[in-house]
N, C-alpha and C positions, 0 to 999 in steps of 0.2 A: 101187356105181356110181350115185351120185345119190340113193340112198334117204335118206341123212342130210340132204341138202338138202330133200327132200320133207318130212321130219319137221319141220325148222326152219320151213319155210313154213307147214305145217299148224298148228303151234303158234302162230305169229304171227297167222294168220288166225282161229284159234279165240279168241284174246284181243283181237281187233280191236273197236273201238267202232263205234257206229252212224254216226259221222261220218267213217268210213274214206274217204280221198281219194287223189288221185294221189301225193302225197308219201308216204303210208303204203305204197302199192304199191311205190314205189321203195325204201323201207326194206327191204321183203321181198326185192326183187330184189338189193339190195346185200348182204343177209345170205346169200343163196344163190349169189352169183356165184362163178365158178370162177377159181382162180389158176393151177393147173397147166396146164390147157388153157383159156386166158383167155376170159371172156365178151367178145364183141366188141360186141354191140348188146343193149340192154335197152329194151323198149317197154311202154307203158301206153296203153290206149285209154279215154278218158273219154267214155262214150256220152252223158252228159247235156250235154256241151259239144261233142260231135262233133269231138273233138280227139285226135290221137295225139301222145304225148310220148315222146322217146327220148334215150338217151345212148349214146355210143360209147366203147369201151375203158375202161369202168368210171369214167368221168369224171363222177361223180354230181352235181357242182356245175355242169355245163355241159349242162343239159337243152335240147333243141330241141323245137319243136312245129309241128304242121301242123293247121290247122282245116279241116274239110270242110263 
């Protein structure tokens, strides 16, 4: 129940480069999103830009953002 998704994310993070960014985060979220019980919202917070990025219903090409 999700352990496989954890391992996928861990492997991707272990192989991440030093310039890991918001797009890389969404690639991980995309790789571990659920299909059977669909992921509704995926979010990333970029602390350096004080911005939250999110997409709804796995529409990865339609990111929204809110800067604080």
